[in-house]
SEMITOR-388395 format. One record per residue (C-alpha): x, y, z. Coordinates in steps of 0.02 Angstrom, whole numbers, plus 50000, padded with zeros to 5 digits. Example, Ala and Ser with C-alpha at 12.3 -4.5 7.8 and 13.67 -1.06 7.14 Angstrom:
<node <50615, 49775, 50390>>
<node <50684, 49947, 50357>>
REM end
This chain:
<node <50010, 49996, 49988>>
<node <50074, 50181, 49957>>
<node <50094, 50287, 50112>>
<node <50060, 50455, 49979>>
<node <50262, 50492, 49976>>
<node <50286, 50377, 49806>>
<node <50142, 50429, 49722>>
<node <50201, 50616, 49713>>
<node <50370, 50616, 49732>>
<node <50513, 50643, 49625>>
<node <50685, 50561, 49660>>
<node <50778, 50663, 49532>>
<node <50730, 50850, 49608>>
<node <50810, 50762, 49790>>
<node <50619, 50841, 49841>>
<node <50676, 50997, 49857>>
<node <50529, 51063, 49762>>
<node <50401, 50958, 49838>>
<node <50324, 50997, 50011>>
<node <50200, 50880, 50128>>
<node <50060, 50988, 50206>>
<node <49967, 50917, 50373>>
<node <49868, 50947, 50479>>
<node <49747, 51043, 50349>>
<node <49570, 51075, 50411>>
<node <49434, 50929, 50352>>
<node <49325, 51045, 50244>>
<node <49483, 51119, 50116>>
<node <49479, 51067, 49972>>
<node <49606, 51030, 49836>>
<node <49583, 51191, 49747>>
<node <49597, 51279, 49902>>
<node <49781, 51204, 49935>>
<node <49850, 51276, 49776>>
<node <49775, 51450, 49789>>
<node <49861, 51444, 49968>>
<node <50037, 51418, 49925>>
<node <50033, 51481, 49746>>
<node <50021, 51654, 49846>>
<node <50207, 51625, 49862>>
<node <50251, 51548, 49665>>
<node <50222, 51458, 49547>>
<node <50140, 51304, 49588>>
<node <50174, 51158, 49473>>
<node <50048, 51022, 49566>>
<node <49941, 51007, 49710>>
<node <49860, 50872, 49783>>
<node <49752, 50829, 49932>>
<node <49778, 50643, 49985>>
<node <49584, 50576, 50019>>
<node <49523, 50421, 50095>>
<node <49524, 50269, 49933>>
<node <49367, 50195, 50004>>
<node <49256, 50351, 50088>>
<node <49314, 50496, 49972>>
<node <49359, 50607, 50150>>
<node <49513, 50710, 50156>>
<node <49633, 50623, 50262>>
<node <49683, 50817, 50312>>
<node <49874, 50833, 50227>>
<node <49937, 50825, 50055>>
<node <50084, 50878, 49929>>
<node <50142, 51039, 49840>>
<node <50270, 51023, 49709>>
<node <50351, 51188, 49670>>
<node <50439, 51246, 49504>>
<node <50562, 51320, 49611>>
<node <50653, 51261, 49744>>
<node <50635, 51431, 49832>>
<node <50476, 51470, 49837>>
<node <50473, 51285, 49930>>
<node <50585, 51368, 50044>>
<node <50507, 51517, 50023>>
<node <50312, 51433, 50059>>
<node <50392, 51322, 50243>>
<node <50454, 51490, 50304>>
<node <50282, 51590, 50281>>
<node <50165, 51457, 50308>>
<node <50236, 51331, 50412>>
<node <50129, 51352, 50583>>
<node <49978, 51463, 50508>>
<node <49796, 51445, 50601>>
<node <49666, 51386, 50478>>
<node <49507, 51390, 50556>>
<node <49551, 51256, 50699>>
<node <49701, 51201, 50636>>
<node <49872, 51251, 50634>>
<node <49963, 51185, 50457>>
<node <50122, 51090, 50462>>
<node <50249, 51122, 50304>>
<node <50396, 51022, 50267>>
<node <50502, 50957, 50140>>
<node <50434, 50779, 50083>>
<node <50537, 50627, 50066>>
<node <50559, 50510, 49918>>
<node <50515, 50345, 49942>>
<node <50613, 50229, 50024>>
<node <50595, 50054, 50135>>
<node <50654, 50160, 50274>>
<node <50468, 50262, 50263>>
<node <50360, 50163, 50203>>
<node <50208, 50061, 50294>>
<node <50238, 50166, 50460>>
<node <50068, 50195, 50495>>
<node <49984, 50114, 50623>>
<node <49773, 50082, 50677>>
<node <49747, 50079, 50829>>
<node <49569, 50023, 50934>>
<node <49518, 49999, 51086>>
<node <49569, 50197, 51154>>
<node <49474, 50258, 51298>>
<node <49324, 50377, 51211>>
<node <49406, 50528, 51347>>
<node <49566, 50518, 51244>>
<node <49611, 50674, 51139>>
<node <49710, 50688, 50989>>
<node <49821, 50769, 51077>>
<node <49841, 50634, 51216>>
<node <49857, 50496, 51073>>
<node <50006, 50591, 50987>>
<node <50076, 50626, 51181>>
<node <50056, 50430, 51196>>
<node <50144, 50401, 51046>>
<node <50285, 50538, 51017>>
<node <50396, 50455, 51144>>
<node <50443, 50311, 51000>>
<node <50467, 50442, 50865>>
<node <50428, 50586, 50746>>
<node <50220, 50589, 50715>>
<node <50188, 50659, 50547>>
<node <50025, 50628, 50539>>
<node <49873, 50577, 50661>>
<node <49676, 50543, 50658>>
<node <49559, 50494, 50819>>
<node <49372, 50448, 50734>>
<node <49263, 50527, 50795>>
<node <49063, 50512, 50759>>
<node <48984, 50646, 50652>>
<node <48807, 50651, 50754>>
<node <48883, 50663, 50921>>
<node <49041, 50739, 50928>>
<node <49120, 50600, 51012>>
<node <49288, 50480, 50992>>
<node <49250, 50317, 50934>>
<node <49406, 50273, 51017>>
<node <49506, 50221, 50840>>
<node <49641, 50318, 50783>>
<node <49777, 50299, 50653>>
<node <49943, 50360, 50663>>
<node <50078, 50386, 50547>>
<node <50248, 50384, 50609>>
<node <50416, 50463, 50497>>
<node <50498, 50288, 50491>>
<node <50440, 50107, 50515>>
<node <50556, 50065, 50614>>
<node <50465, 50180, 50759>>
<node <50296, 50131, 50706>>
<node <50357, 49949, 50741>>
<node <50439, 50005, 50901>>
<node <50257, 50090, 50955>>
<node <50178, 49934, 50899>>
<node <50309, 49816, 50995>>
<node <50279, 49921, 51139>>
<node <50108, 49982, 51131>>
<node <50006, 49845, 51087>>
<node <49907, 49767, 51247>>
<node <49950, 49914, 51335>>
<node <49814, 49999, 51435>>
<node <49812, 50195, 51449>>
<node <49743, 50297, 51590>>
<node <49549, 50316, 51580>>
<node <49560, 50127, 51477>>
<node <49471, 49968, 51555>>
<node <49552, 49860, 51411>>
<node <49704, 49857, 51341>>
<node <49722, 49918, 51192>>
<node <49750, 49838, 51003>>
<node <49887, 49940, 50889>>
<node <49934, 49879, 50726>>
<node <50013, 49924, 50552>>
<node <49872, 49991, 50459>>
<node <49952, 49923, 50291>>
<node <49943, 49769, 50348>>
<node <49831, 49660, 50208>>
<node <49740, 49576, 50347>>
<node <49669, 49752, 50396>>
<node <49541, 49727, 50234>>
<node <49416, 49709, 50351>>
<node <49458, 49849, 50439>>
<node <49437, 49955, 50301>>
<node <49258, 49906, 50246>>
<node <49195, 49939, 50445>>
<node <49299, 50106, 50425>>
<node <49189, 50172, 50246>>
<node <49047, 50094, 50346>>
<node <49066, 50210, 50482>>
<node <49077, 50351, 50369>>
<node <48919, 50313, 50292>>
<node <48851, 50278, 50424>>
<node <48644, 50353, 50430>>
<node <48673, 50462, 50595>>
<node <48818, 50538, 50504>>
<node <48778, 50696, 50404>>
<node <48869, 50676, 50282>>
<node <48863, 50536, 50189>>
<node <49033, 50548, 50071>>
<node <49169, 50674, 50038>>
<node <49123, 50875, 50094>>
<node <49093, 50967, 49937>>
<node <49086, 51160, 49926>>
<node <49106, 51293, 49761>>
<node <49295, 51317, 49766>>
<node <49315, 51487, 49806>>
<node <49499, 51578, 49829>>
<node <49599, 51623, 49973>>
<node <49548, 51787, 50018>>
<node <49722, 51844, 50073>>
<node <49769, 52011, 50161>>
<node <49954, 51985, 50144>>
<node <50055, 51832, 50106>>
<node <50061, 51721, 50265>>
<node <49862, 51744, 50322>>
<node <49754, 51660, 50227>>
<node <49559, 51623, 50253>>
<node <49445, 51484, 50243>>
<node <49264, 51453, 50205>>
<node <49182, 51428, 50348>>
<node <49097, 51259, 50363>>
<node <49065, 51211, 50525>>
<node <49099, 51015, 50547>>
<node <49143, 50912, 50726>>
<node <49330, 50886, 50753>>
<node <49368, 50753, 50695>>
<node <49548, 50754, 50632>>
<node <49704, 50847, 50659>>
<node <49797, 50789, 50502>>
<node <49783, 50643, 50456>>
<node <49811, 50491, 50517>>
<node <49836, 50402, 50368>>
<node <49652, 50337, 50347>>
REM end
């Protein structure tokens, strides 16, 4: 299973024009992503990564500039920008390699009281977290006790899985389960996620669509997104 990098990276450019953008607002569109980064320089391509089954945004994307200087300026200008309830993270995307492939974890059995920050605090001691996502019931806004964590390296994900699988975090009555999200045996979990996303109680039956709008920018580095009220369900991606 692709981790998103290899679909959008060109090894020839050494990644100096390719950026990964994490913690995007859930309702942000690909056109809006491109528009925001075009305020810095000419963008060759922009890709908002979506769930392959349900179609919703995973809260992260890739932007490729024509000029490496523009990519560097985008990091210096837009990294840490506040968009709606999110603070985006902009950094260089790395080319695909065996070191960073399949570093996504699927966690179940989390206490419903655990926030995304709590989950990241629990897992961050094992390595650098690229993205995370806690699934939330769209009708109640409460956690489903399921999360995805993407680490920078597979070895970091392995350490976290080996240590935390079967662990009882504070507030848990039962041990949590930690597995690789990319494991072929997890196909049934992906199907379950798709069913949950399309559950009758959910307010949105599919990905959020609205008429694409240009960002309104007062000056570079300050942008406003069209506001759509949605329950908080991600901090950027986890992978799914």
